[in-house]
N, C-alpha and C positions, 0 to 999 in steps of 0.2 A: 641311265643317261639316254639310252635309245628311246625311252618313252617320252623324253622331253622334246626331242626334235620333231616328231609328228605334231605335237601340241603347239610348239612354237611356229612351225610352218603354217599350220591352219590359222593361227592367230595373225601371223604376218599377212597371209592371203586375205583374210577378212578385213584387216586394217587397210591394206592397199585397195581393196574393192570399195571400202567406205570412202576413202579419199577420192578415188576416181569418180564415184557417184556424186560426191559433194561438189567436186570441181565441174563435172559435166552439168549438174543442175544449176550452178551459178553462171555457166557460160553457154546457156542455150541460145542458139542463133535462129531457131525456127520461129515463125509467127505462132501466136496462140491458136488453138483449134477454132475453126470457124471464121478466122480473120484472113482475108486475102489482101496482100499488098497491092498497091496501085500499079496498074499497067495500062497503057504505056507510061513510062516515066522518063523524064529528060533531066539528067543531072545538071546540065549546063543551065537550065532554068531554075533548078533548085539551089544552086550555089548562092553564096552570099549570106547576109545576116538575117536571122529570124529571131523574133522576140518570143519568149516564153510567156504566154498569156495565162495558162493554167497548167497544173500538174497534180499528180497524186504524190503524197508525202513519202519521202525517202531521206535517210540520214545524210546522204551526200549533198542534198540541197536544202536541208532544214534551215530556216531562218534567212534564206536568200531572197533578195528582191532584185529588181532591175536585171533579170537574167536574160541573156541572149546566147545564141549559138550561131557560129559562122562556119560554113562549109566551103572548102576549096579543093578542087580536083588537083591531084599531083601528077607529075610526069610518069610515075610508075603505075598509074591507074587507081591508086588508093585515094581516099578523100581525107584531107586534114580537117579535124573537128576542133574548134576552139570554143569552149563554154566559158562564159564570164558572168559574174553576178556580184552583188553587194552583200557581204556577210554582215547582217545587223548586229550579231553578237560581238564580232571583232571590229566593227566599224571600219571595214576596209574591203577593197575589191579583191576577189579571188578568181582564179582561172584554172582550167584544166584543159590540157591539150591531148588529143587522141587521134586515132586514125580509124577509118572505116573502109570496108571492102564489101563489094557486092557478094551475096551468098550464091548467086547463080546468074541468070540473064540480066544484063545491065539495063534492060528495058522494064525491069520489075523493081519496085521500090522496097526491096528487102536487102538490108545490109547487116553486117556485123561490125560492132564498134568496140574498140579497146582503148582504155585509159591506163591499163595496168599490164604491160608486157604481153604475154601470150594469151591472156584471158579476154575473151570476146563475149559480148551480149548482143542479143537481137535488137535491131532498129528497123521498124516496119512502118512505112507510111500507109495508113489504112484508109485515109480519105484525103483528097487534095483538090484545092480550087483549080479550075481550068486555067486561070491566069497565074497560078502559083503564088497566091496572096495569103493563103492559110493552109494548114496541114494538121491532121490528126495522126499522132505517132504512138505506136504501142511497142513495148519491149518484148521480152521472151514470154511474158504472161500479162494478164489484164491488170496486174497491180502496178505496172509501169505504163504511164500514159501522160501525154503532153498535148496541149493545144498550142500550136505555133502560128505566128502571124508576121507579116512583113511590117506591120505597124504595132505600136505598143498597146493599143486598145482596140477592141472590136465594137462595132455598133450593136446595141442591145438585140435587135432582130437577128443578126447573124450569130451572135453569141447563143441565143436560144436555139437556132437551127443546129449549131455545132454540138450543143448539149444533147439534143435529141438524137443526132447521129452517133454520139458517143454511147448513149444509152442503148441504142440498137446494136452496138458492138459488144455489149455486156459490161461496160465500164460503170463503176459505182460513182456517178457524177455528184452525189451528195458529199463525197469526200474530196472533191476538187479544191485545190488551193488556188485562188485567183491572185496572180502575181502583180504587184504594184511596180510602176515604172515612173519614179519621180526624180531620179538622179541622172546626171549626164555622165556617161562612161568616159573616163579620161582617154581611153584608146578608141580610135574610130572603128 
């Protein structure tokens, strides 16, 4: 029996280490290597509704059109995040509410966002229009990427410029999904 305990303890330690590594990999809040979040950043100007113009594919948004994100500062310093979109498979609107926190200096556009309790993922504004009319956002790695705009569509010339900027960041722009916006969201 004494031989069982060292084996069981080692197995338990390896199992615990694997879970910790898996969770930390899923909840990275640092920007990808080589990507510097925008600074200076003004949350008051970033607040409000943004339309998702393009994204890389992920299961949590698959089949979604008319996607928007609304950001609102809370009294405790966090940011309420409300993502809404139309699920074409279910023929209905879906939404997810989360919260974001700055990962450091509030003048740097590097936040961590949670939609699931204590698990956070990185949200980094990698490029931002001087008038806060469009933004390029990356997650914890380059497979999470969004082009956001205050309008539902971008002029072709600007779209081309943003694609070039995304490519310079190392984003696979050939894989971008261009989001359509044809429905009127029933919630303002």
